[in-house]
ZAZAGU-458204 format. One line per field, with one value per residue (C-alpha): y, x, z; residue in three letters. Coordinates in steps of 0.25 Angstrom, whole numbers, plus 5000, padded with zeros to 4 digits. Example, Ala and Ser with C-alpha at 12.3 -4.5 7.8 and 13.67 -1.06 7.14 Angstrom:
BEGIN
y 4982 | 4996 $
x 5049 | 5055 $
z 5031 | 5029 $
r ALA | SER $
***
This chain:
BEGIN
y 5000 | 5015 | 5020 | 5033 | 5043 | 5054 | 5065 | 5076 | 5086 | 5079 | 5088 | 5097 | 5089 | 5095 | 5085 | 5074 | 5063 | 5053 | 5042 | 5032 | 5022 | 5009 | 5009 | 5020 | 5033 | 5044 | 5057 | 5069 | 5083 | 5094 | 5091 | 5095 | 5094 | 5083 | 5070 | 5064 | 5070 | 5061 | 5049 | 5054 | 5054 | 5040 | 5036 | 5041 | 5031 | 5020 | 5023 | 5034 | 5044 | 5058 | 5065 | 5080 | 5080 | 5084 | 5096 | 5103 | 5098 | 5106 | 5096 | 5081 | 5074 | 5062 | 5052 | 5041 | 5030 | 5020 | 5007 | 4994 | 4984 | 4971 | 4958 | 4959 | 4973 | 4968 | 4956 | 4966 | 4976 | 4964 | 4970 | 4984 | 4979 | 4983 | 4975 | 4987 | 4998 | 5001 | 5016 | 5020 | 5034 | 5041 | 5054 | 5063 | 5075 | 5088 | 5084 | 5071 | 5061 | 5050 | 5040 | 5029 | 5021 | 5009 | 5009 | 5019 | 5010 | 5016 | 5008 | 5010 | 5017 | 5004 | 4997 | 5007 | 5004 | 4989 | 4991 | 5001 | 4992 | 4983 | 4995 | 5004 | 5003 | 5017 | 5021 | 5035 | 5043 | 5038 | 5024 | 5022 | 5020 | 5006 | 5002 | 5005 | 4999 | 4985 | 4984 | 4989 | 4980 | 4968 | 4971 | 4971 | 4958 | 4951 | 4957 | 4952 | 4937 | 4930 | 4920 | 4931 | 4939 | 4926 | 4924 | 4938 | 4938 | 4925 | 4932 | 4943 | 4934 | 4926 | 4939 | 4944 | 4931 | 4931 | 4946 | 4944 | 4933 | 4940 | 4953 | 4944 | 4938 | 4951 | 4957 | 4946 | 4947 | 4961 | 4958 | 4958 | 4943 | 4938 | 4936 | 4921 | 4926 | 4933 | 4921 | 4913 | 4922 | 4923 | 4907 | 4908 | 4918 | 4910 | 4897 | 4904 | 4909 | 4896 | 4890 | 4898 | 4892 | 4904 | 4896 | 4893 | 4899 | 4898 | 4907 | 4917 | 4917 | 4917 | 4929 | 4923 | 4910 | 4917 | 4925 | 4911 | 4904 | 4915 | 4914 | 4899 | 4896 | 4907 | 4902 | 4888 | 4891 | 4900 | 4889 | 4878 | 4887 | 4890 | 4875 | 4872 | 4882 | 4878 | 4863 | 4857 | 4865 | 4860 | 4872 | 4873 | 4882 | 4870 | 4862 | 4873 | 4874 | 4859 | 4861 | 4872 | 4864 | 4853 | 4863 | 4868 | 4854 | 4851 | 4862 | 4864 | 4854 | 4862 | 4876 | 4879 | 4891 | 4883 | 4873 | 4885 | 4890 | 4875 | 4875 | 4888 | 4883 | 4870 | 4877 | 4886 | 4874 | 4867 | 4879 | 4881 | 4867 | 4867 | 4880 | 4873 | 4861 | 4871 | 4879 | 4866 | 4862 | 4876 | 4875 | 4862 | 4867 | 4879 | 4877 | 4879 | 4874 | 4886 | 4881 | 4884 | 4899 | 4899 | 4893 | 4903 | 4914 | 4909 | 4908 | 4923 | 4927 | 4920 | 4926 | 4940 | 4939 | 4935 | 4946 | 4956 | 4950 | 4951 | 4963 | 4958 | 4958 | 4945 | 4931 | 4934 | 4945 | 4935 | 4925 | 4935 | 4938 | 4923 | 4922 | 4935 | 4929 | 4915 | 4923 | 4931 | 4918 | 4911 | 4923 | 4923 | 4908 | 4910 | 4922 | 4912 | 4902 | 4913 | 4918 | 4904 | 4902 | 4916 | 4913 | 4900 | 4907 | 4918 | 4907 | 4900 | 4912 | 4916 | 4902 | 4903 | 4918 | 4914 | 4903 | 4912 | 4923 | 4913 | 4910 | 4925 | 4929 | 4918 | 4923 | 4937 | 4935 | 4928 | 4939 | 4950 | 4945 | 4943 | 4957 | 4963 | 4956 | 4962 | 4976 | 4975 | 4970 | 4983 | 4992 | 4987 | 4993 | 5006 | 5008 | 5001 | 4989 | 4986 | 4988 | 4977 | 4975 | 4966 | 4965 | 4965 | 4957 | 4959 | 4951 | 4959 | 4960 | 4953 | 4948 | 4960 | 4960 | 4962 | 4950 | 4944 | 4953 | 4967 | 4971 | 4982 | 4984 | 4985 | 4991 | 4993 | 5001 | 4999 | 4988 | 4985 | 4992 | 4984 | 4983 | 4993 | 4998 | 5004 | 5017 | 5020 | 5018 | 5020 | 5034 | 5039 | 5035 | 5021 | 5020 | 5024 | 5014 | 5003 | 5006 | 5006 | 4993 | 4988 | 4992 | 4986 | 4973 | 4973 | 4976 | 4962 | 4957 | 4968 | 4967 | 4982 | 4988 | 5002 | 5007 | 5021 | 5027 | 5041 | 5046 | 5033 | 5038 | 5049 | 5050 | 5044 | 5051 | 5049 | 5034 | 5029 | 5036 | 5031 | 5016 | 5018 | 5022 | 5010 | 5002 | 5009 | 5007 | 4992 | 4992 | 4999 | 4988 | 4979 | 4989 | 5004 | 5013 | 5028 | 5036 | 5050 | 5055 | 5067 | 5060 | 5061 | 5048 | 5041 | 5049 | 5048 | 5033 | 5032 | 5028 | 5040 | 5053 | 5063 | 5077 | 5081 | 5096 | 5107 | 5120 | 5131 | 5131 | 5140 | 5145 | 5131 | 5121 | 5109 | 5096 | 5091 | 5080 | 5078 | 5067 | 5070 | 5066 | 5063 | 5078 | 5081 | 5071 | 5076 | 5090 | 5084 | 5076 | 5087 | 5096 | 5085 | 5084 | 5099 | 5107 | 5119 | 5122 | 5110 | 5110 | 5101 | 5093 | 5090 | 5086 | 5077 | 5070 | 5069 | 5061 | 5052 | 5049 | 5045 | 5036 $
x 5000 | 5004 | 5010 | 5015 | 5016 | 5026 | 5025 | 5035 | 5033 | 5022 | 5013 | 5006 | 5012 | 5024 | 5025 | 5015 | 5018 | 5006 | 5005 | 4995 | 4987 | 4980 | 4965 | 4958 | 4964 | 4957 | 4962 | 4953 | 4954 | 4949 | 4950 | 4964 | 4970 | 4980 | 4974 | 4977 | 4991 | 4994 | 4990 | 4998 | 5011 | 5008 | 5007 | 5021 | 5027 | 5018 | 5025 | 5016 | 5021 | 5024 | 5017 | 5018 | 5025 | 5039 | 5033 | 5028 | 5037 | 5049 | 5054 | 5057 | 5044 | 5045 | 5034 | 5036 | 5026 | 5028 | 5020 | 5019 | 5022 | 5014 | 5021 | 5019 | 5025 | 5037 | 5039 | 5039 | 5048 | 5059 | 5072 | 5066 | 5057 | 5064 | 5054 | 5047 | 5038 | 5040 | 5043 | 5042 | 5047 | 5046 | 5054 | 5052 | 5062 | 5057 | 5062 | 5053 | 5064 | 5057 | 5063 | 5056 | 5061 | 5056 | 5062 | 5073 | 5077 | 5075 | 5065 | 5059 | 5046 | 5040 | 5043 | 5034 | 5023 | 5024 | 5024 | 5013 | 5001 | 5005 | 5005 | 4993 | 4981 | 4979 | 4966 | 4966 | 4955 | 4959 | 4959 | 4945 | 4948 | 4953 | 4939 | 4938 | 4952 | 4954 | 4968 | 4963 | 4951 | 4959 | 4969 | 4957 | 4951 | 4964 | 4967 | 4953 | 4957 | 4970 | 4968 | 4965 | 4977 | 4986 | 4980 | 4982 | 4997 | 4998 | 4992 | 5001 | 5013 | 5008 | 5004 | 5018 | 5024 | 5014 | 5017 | 5032 | 5031 | 5022 | 5030 | 5042 | 5035 | 5030 | 5043 | 5049 | 5038 | 5042 | 5056 | 5059 | 5058 | 5068 | 5060 | 5061 | 5068 | 5078 | 5080 | 5082 | 5093 | 5100 | 5100 | 5106 | 5117 | 5120 | 5122 | 5131 | 5140 | 5140 | 5147 | 5160 | 5170 | 5173 | 5184 | 5192 | 5205 | 5206 | 5194 | 5200 | 5213 | 5207 | 5214 | 5227 | 5223 | 5218 | 5232 | 5239 | 5231 | 5232 | 5248 | 5248 | 5258 | 5268 | 5267 | 5270 | 5281 | 5288 | 5287 | 5292 | 5304 | 5307 | 5307 | 5315 | 5326 | 5326 | 5326 | 5327 | 5336 | 5350 | 5355 | 5344 | 5346 | 5344 | 5354 | 5364 | 5362 | 5365 | 5378 | 5382 | 5378 | 5388 | 5399 | 5397 | 5396 | 5410 | 5416 | 5406 | 5414 | 5426 | 5420 | 5409 | 5404 | 5401 | 5393 | 5384 | 5383 | 5379 | 5367 | 5362 | 5363 | 5357 | 5345 | 5343 | 5343 | 5333 | 5324 | 5325 | 5323 | 5310 | 5306 | 5308 | 5299 | 5288 | 5289 | 5287 | 5275 | 5269 | 5271 | 5264 | 5252 | 5250 | 5236 | 5238 | 5223 | 5216 | 5203 | 5208 | 5210 | 5196 | 5190 | 5197 | 5193 | 5178 | 5179 | 5184 | 5173 | 5163 | 5168 | 5168 | 5154 | 5150 | 5158 | 5151 | 5137 | 5138 | 5146 | 5158 | 5173 | 5178 | 5175 | 5174 | 5163 | 5156 | 5156 | 5150 | 5139 | 5136 | 5134 | 5125 | 5116 | 5115 | 5111 | 5101 | 5095 | 5095 | 5088 | 5077 | 5075 | 5075 | 5065 | 5055 | 5058 | 5057 | 5044 | 5038 | 5043 | 5037 | 5024 | 5023 | 5027 | 5016 | 5006 | 5010 | 5009 | 4996 | 4990 | 4995 | 4990 | 4976 | 4975 | 4979 | 4969 | 4957 | 4960 | 4963 | 4950 | 4942 | 4949 | 4947 | 4932 | 4930 | 4938 | 4931 | 4917 | 4922 | 4927 | 4915 | 4907 | 4916 | 4914 | 4899 | 4898 | 4906 | 4898 | 4885 | 4890 | 4893 | 4878 | 4879 | 4870 | 4867 | 4881 | 4887 | 4901 | 4907 | 4920 | 4919 | 4930 | 4935 | 4945 | 4957 | 4961 | 4975 | 4980 | 4984 | 4993 | 4981 | 4974 | 4966 | 4954 | 4950 | 4940 | 4931 | 4921 | 4906 | 4897 | 4882 | 4877 | 4862 | 4853 | 4849 | 4861 | 4871 | 4885 | 4893 | 4908 | 4910 | 4916 | 4904 | 4893 | 4898 | 4898 | 4910 | 4904 | 4901 | 4915 | 4921 | 4912 | 4916 | 4931 | 4930 | 4923 | 4934 | 4945 | 4937 | 4936 | 4950 | 4956 | 4958 | 4964 | 4974 | 4983 | 4986 | 4988 | 4983 | 4972 | 4971 | 4958 | 4958 | 4943 | 4937 | 4925 | 4923 | 4909 | 4902 | 4896 | 4887 | 4884 | 4891 | 4904 | 4902 | 4900 | 4913 | 4920 | 4915 | 4921 | 4934 | 4934 | 4933 | 4944 | 4953 | 4951 | 4960 | 4970 | 4974 | 4965 | 4968 | 4957 | 4955 | 4941 | 4932 | 4921 | 4919 | 4910 | 4923 | 4934 | 4926 | 4928 | 4943 | 4952 | 4962 | 4959 | 4969 | 4966 | 4973 | 4974 | 4981 | 4987 | 4995 | 5009 | 5020 | 5012 | 5009 | 4998 | 5002 | 4995 | 4995 | 4987 | 4983 | 4978 | 4965 | 4960 | 4946 | 4943 | 4950 | 4943 | 4929 | 4933 | 4938 | 4926 | 4916 | 4923 | 4921 | 4907 | 4903 | 4914 | 4921 | 4911 | 4912 | 4901 | 4897 | 4887 | 4899 | 4908 | 4897 | 4895 | 4910 | 4911 | 4899 | 4907 | 4919 | 4910 $
z 5000 | 4998 | 5011 | 5008 | 4996 | 4996 | 4985 | 4982 | 4971 | 4962 | 4955 | 4965 | 4977 | 4984 | 4995 | 5000 | 5010 | 5010 | 5020 | 5015 | 5024 | 5022 | 5019 | 5011 | 5009 | 5002 | 4996 | 4995 | 4990 | 4981 | 4966 | 4961 | 4975 | 4970 | 4974 | 4961 | 4961 | 4973 | 4965 | 4954 | 4963 | 4967 | 4953 | 4951 | 4961 | 4954 | 4941 | 4935 | 4925 | 4930 | 4918 | 4918 | 4932 | 4926 | 4919 | 4933 | 4944 | 4948 | 4959 | 4959 | 4961 | 4971 | 4974 | 4984 | 4988 | 4999 | 4998 | 5006 | 4996 | 4994 | 4992 | 4977 | 4977 | 4985 | 4974 | 4963 | 4970 | 4972 | 4976 | 4978 | 4990 | 5003 | 5012 | 5016 | 5010 | 4995 | 4992 | 4977 | 4974 | 4961 | 4958 | 4946 | 4943 | 4937 | 4924 | 4924 | 4927 | 4935 | 4945 | 4953 | 4965 | 4973 | 4987 | 4982 | 4971 | 4957 | 4948 | 4934 | 4933 | 4927 | 4940 | 4947 | 4937 | 4939 | 4954 | 4955 | 4952 | 4964 | 4973 | 4970 | 4962 | 4958 | 4952 | 4946 | 4940 | 4926 | 4930 | 4928 | 4914 | 4918 | 4918 | 4903 | 4899 | 4896 | 4902 | 4916 | 4916 | 4912 | 4924 | 4933 | 4928 | 4929 | 4943 | 4948 | 4945 | 4948 | 4937 | 4927 | 4931 | 4929 | 4916 | 4912 | 4916 | 4908 | 4896 | 4897 | 4897 | 4885 | 4878 | 4879 | 4873 | 4862 | 4859 | 4859 | 4849 | 4841 | 4840 | 4837 | 4825 | 4820 | 4821 | 4813 | 4803 | 4800 | 4798 | 4783 | 4778 | 4767 | 4754 | 4749 | 4736 | 4744 | 4753 | 4740 | 4735 | 4748 | 4748 | 4734 | 4738 | 4751 | 4742 | 4732 | 4743 | 4750 | 4738 | 4742 | 4752 | 4760 | 4767 | 4754 | 4754 | 4739 | 4738 | 4747 | 4739 | 4725 | 4720 | 4723 | 4717 | 4704 | 4703 | 4705 | 4694 | 4684 | 4685 | 4687 | 4675 | 4679 | 4694 | 4690 | 4681 | 4691 | 4702 | 4693 | 4689 | 4704 | 4706 | 4694 | 4697 | 4712 | 4710 | 4696 | 4687 | 4686 | 4692 | 4702 | 4714 | 4723 | 4715 | 4716 | 4731 | 4732 | 4725 | 4734 | 4746 | 4741 | 4740 | 4754 | 4760 | 4756 | 4764 | 4775 | 4784 | 4784 | 4782 | 4793 | 4785 | 4773 | 4782 | 4786 | 4772 | 4768 | 4777 | 4771 | 4757 | 4760 | 4767 | 4755 | 4746 | 4754 | 4754 | 4739 | 4736 | 4744 | 4737 | 4724 | 4728 | 4733 | 4720 | 4712 | 4721 | 4719 | 4704 | 4703 | 4711 | 4702 | 4695 | 4680 | 4677 | 4670 | 4676 | 4690 | 4686 | 4681 | 4693 | 4702 | 4693 | 4694 | 4709 | 4710 | 4701 | 4709 | 4722 | 4716 | 4712 | 4726 | 4731 | 4722 | 4724 | 4739 | 4739 | 4747 | 4745 | 4750 | 4754 | 4769 | 4766 | 4756 | 4768 | 4777 | 4766 | 4765 | 4781 | 4780 | 4770 | 4777 | 4789 | 4782 | 4776 | 4789 | 4795 | 4785 | 4787 | 4802 | 4801 | 4795 | 4806 | 4817 | 4811 | 4812 | 4826 | 4830 | 4824 | 4832 | 4845 | 4842 | 4839 | 4852 | 4861 | 4855 | 4858 | 4872 | 4873 | 4868 | 4878 | 4889 | 4884 | 4885 | 4899 | 4902 | 4896 | 4904 | 4917 | 4914 | 4911 | 4924 | 4932 | 4925 | 4928 | 4943 | 4943 | 4937 | 4948 | 4959 | 4953 | 4952 | 4966 | 4971 | 4961 | 4968 | 4981 | 4973 | 4970 | 4956 | 4959 | 4944 | 4939 | 4930 | 4924 | 4914 | 4906 | 4891 | 4885 | 4871 | 4864 | 4860 | 4845 | 4849 | 4862 | 4871 | 4883 | 4892 | 4887 | 4875 | 4878 | 4881 | 4891 | 4895 | 4907 | 4904 | 4914 | 4917 | 4929 | 4928 | 4926 | 4911 | 4905 | 4897 | 4900 | 4893 | 4893 | 4907 | 4901 | 4893 | 4903 | 4917 | 4923 | 4931 | 4944 | 4939 | 4934 | 4947 | 4955 | 4945 | 4946 | 4962 | 4961 | 4952 | 4962 | 4973 | 4966 | 4962 | 4976 | 4981 | 4967 | 4964 | 4977 | 4976 | 4990 | 4986 | 4978 | 4974 | 4969 | 4963 | 4963 | 4960 | 4966 | 4955 | 4950 | 4962 | 4974 | 4986 | 4990 | 4979 | 4983 | 4998 | 4992 | 4984 | 4997 | 5004 | 4992 | 4993 | 5008 | 5006 | 4996 | 5006 | 5016 | 5008 | 5001 | 5003 | 4995 | 4992 | 4985 | 4980 | 4981 | 4981 | 4988 | 5003 | 5003 | 4998 | 5006 | 5019 | 5020 | 5018 | 5029 | 5026 | 5020 | 5014 | 5008 | 4996 | 4994 | 4986 | 4991 | 4986 | 4991 | 4987 | 4975 | 4970 | 4972 | 4981 | 4984 | 4998 | 5006 | 5020 | 5029 | 5035 | 5049 | 5052 | 5054 | 5041 | 5034 | 5039 | 5033 | 5020 | 5018 | 5022 | 5012 | 5001 | 5005 | 5006 | 4999 | 5004 | 5015 | 5026 | 5036 | 5047 | 5038 | 5029 | 5040 | 5046 | 5032 | 5031 | 5045 | 5040 | 5027 | 5036 | 5044 $
r UNK | UNK | UNK | UNK | UNK | UNK | UNK | UNK | UNK | UNK | UNK | UNK | UNK | UNK | UNK | UNK | UNK | UNK | UNK | UNK | UNK | UNK | UNK | UNK | UNK | UNK | UNK | UNK | UNK | UNK | UNK | UNK | UNK | UNK | UNK | UNK | UNK | UNK | UNK | UNK | UNK | UNK | UNK | UNK | UNK | UNK | UNK | UNK | UNK | UNK | UNK | UNK | UNK | UNK | UNK | UNK | UNK | UNK | UNK | UNK | UNK | UNK | UNK | UNK | UNK | UNK | UNK | UNK | UNK | UNK | UNK | UNK | UNK | UNK | UNK | UNK | UNK | UNK | UNK | UNK | UNK | UNK | UNK | UNK | UNK | UNK | UNK | UNK | UNK | UNK | UNK | UNK | UNK | UNK | UNK | UNK | UNK | UNK | UNK | UNK | UNK | UNK | UNK | UNK | UNK | UNK | UNK | UNK | UNK | UNK | UNK | UNK | UNK | UNK | UNK | UNK | UNK | UNK | UNK | UNK | UNK | UNK | UNK | UNK | UNK | UNK | UNK | UNK | UNK | UNK | UNK | UNK | UNK | UNK | UNK | UNK | UNK | UNK | UNK | UNK | UNK | UNK | UNK | UNK | UNK | UNK | UNK | UNK | UNK | UNK | UNK | UNK | UNK | UNK | UNK | UNK | UNK | UNK | UNK | UNK | UNK | UNK | UNK | UNK | UNK | UNK | UNK | UNK | UNK | UNK | UNK | UNK | UNK | UNK | UNK | UNK | UNK | UNK | UNK | UNK | UNK | UNK | UNK | UNK | UNK | UNK | UNK | UNK | UNK | UNK | UNK | UNK | UNK | UNK | UNK | UNK | UNK | UNK | UNK | UNK | UNK | UNK | UNK | UNK | UNK | UNK | UNK | UNK | UNK | UNK | UNK | UNK | UNK | UNK | UNK | UNK | UNK | UNK | UNK | UNK | UNK | UNK | UNK | UNK | UNK | UNK | UNK | UNK | UNK | UNK | UNK | UNK | UNK | UNK | UNK | UNK | UNK | UNK | UNK | UNK | UNK | UNK | UNK | UNK | UNK | UNK | UNK | UNK | UNK | UNK | UNK | UNK | UNK | UNK | UNK | UNK | UNK | UNK | UNK | UNK | UNK | UNK | UNK | UNK | UNK | UNK | UNK | UNK | UNK | UNK | UNK | UNK | UNK | UNK | UNK | UNK | UNK | UNK | UNK | UNK | UNK | UNK | UNK | UNK | UNK | UNK | UNK | UNK | UNK | UNK | UNK | UNK | UNK | UNK | UNK | UNK | UNK | UNK | UNK | UNK | UNK | UNK | UNK | UNK | UNK | UNK | UNK | UNK | UNK | UNK | UNK | UNK | UNK | UNK | UNK | UNK | UNK | UNK | UNK | UNK | UNK | UNK | UNK | UNK | UNK | UNK | UNK | UNK | UNK | UNK | UNK | UNK | UNK | UNK | UNK | UNK | UNK | UNK | UNK | UNK | UNK | UNK | UNK | UNK | UNK | UNK | UNK | UNK | UNK | UNK | UNK | UNK | UNK | UNK | UNK | UNK | UNK | UNK | UNK | UNK | UNK | UNK | UNK | UNK | UNK | UNK | UNK | UNK | UNK | UNK | UNK | UNK | UNK | UNK | UNK | UNK | UNK | UNK | UNK | UNK | UNK | UNK | UNK | UNK | UNK | UNK | UNK | UNK | UNK | UNK | UNK | UNK | UNK | UNK | UNK | UNK | UNK | UNK | UNK | UNK | UNK | UNK | UNK | UNK | UNK | UNK | UNK | UNK | UNK | UNK | UNK | UNK | UNK | UNK | UNK | UNK | UNK | UNK | UNK | UNK | UNK | UNK | UNK | UNK | UNK | UNK | UNK | UNK | UNK | UNK | UNK | UNK | UNK | UNK | UNK | UNK | UNK | UNK | UNK | UNK | UNK | UNK | UNK | UNK | UNK | UNK | UNK | UNK | UNK | UNK | UNK | UNK | UNK | UNK | UNK | UNK | UNK | UNK | UNK | UNK | UNK | UNK | UNK | UNK | UNK | UNK | UNK | UNK | UNK | UNK | UNK | UNK | UNK | UNK | UNK | UNK | UNK | UNK | UNK | UNK | UNK | UNK | UNK | UNK | UNK | UNK | UNK | UNK | UNK | UNK | UNK | UNK | UNK | UNK | UNK | UNK | UNK | UNK | UNK | UNK | UNK | UNK | UNK | UNK | UNK | UNK | UNK | UNK | UNK | UNK | UNK | UNK | UNK | UNK | UNK | UNK | UNK | UNK | UNK | UNK | UNK | UNK | UNK | UNK | UNK | UNK | UNK | UNK | UNK | UNK | UNK | UNK | UNK | UNK | UNK | UNK | UNK | UNK | UNK | UNK | UNK | UNK | UNK | UNK | UNK | UNK | UNK $
***
């Protein structure tokens, strides 16, 4: 429940410290005094937007609320829970920069919005529209039945899976598909390039090979001449060196320097003899076949065509181009496979979603009927004995996150009248009574410790107002209730009473509030009954209202 609200520099409020109590608290005051401003300040710590505040404030706005958290709130707080009361603070600088804290730890605004529905059920003057909106009504129907709430949670999960798969399918469909003609041409190019052995060193040295084949005769003649002059001629170099060795061998035993020279000559002769042999081997290996040159030239022409066709400069770049085309073709083939897989996933999730929706519709129908009965029961107490209510369910065009159906509330206040949309046939006072009856019916199911009602008694008076007060009093036996009211019949039955006022201070309007004791309450209620002139009769009526 709400224990305390501290407000600094918010709208017309300079500083207010409000200690809240259990039971029913009522706020009264003249129109424009700032009662709804208090709720606006509370809305800030509940994650509300500070619309327009930064344009008028000159000092930092700080709103701090202290709550006694429920076990569910403690679970949501997690590490932020310090075991005691929960303090939420919101600060807004004059420039509009906003910060939020829970137990002095900074949090994101979205966390406050998640936490808020578990702390306070805040019914503002505009919230009567929830009676006309499908989303608000569905929340009420689901909250009234644990089974419906579980089915709704399951629906949201399944709807999320279906939506995710469907979005992925649509996104893939929007990607440009590869036309079959292009795929065939791509296959042809890949097959053409796959005929090339990119690891063949001969292809990588094709220019050198062509140069060698073009001069094959000259190369062979030169190599054979080298071999002949080194080894085979009568006066060959190797033969002359052998004769020189023989001369040196004769004197090497008696002339050490000749022995050294002999070793050098012998080493040169062996090296030249080996060179001659290698020259002969190379000469025999020279290909003099004219067809070899033709084949090499054809290979060079084929590679050059591939280079020009694919706009690359060498074999490595051509190999990369082949890899890219293979990946492109594989991607196109994978796309078709992925499309089929996603379609199967979408169909599967839709089948599960439809089955979940059937069960959800059944449970919501039962819960809606029970909720209408509970509302009608309370409306009878509020002097609407012939009132009838029913939920009208309409299938959605496509599955929505809230459910497979939309709903609106139909209403009849008088016997013999058909059920029609509530927003078209109900008066303001009738809508107020329906909303209060809905709140009363939902109290035991929402598990929210604080209910705040901003002029929910608008449009009623007299005995109806007194009966609405009785219903609010019943609600306050189970949870904390805070109401804003202009009706003395309602305010007189509250447990605690605060008067909100506006005064001029330092040349500017300022909103304040004060707790009323019994005497103060009598004066406030008497003023609400009679206006500015308060007499004994009005005071007597005020005491009667207070019981």
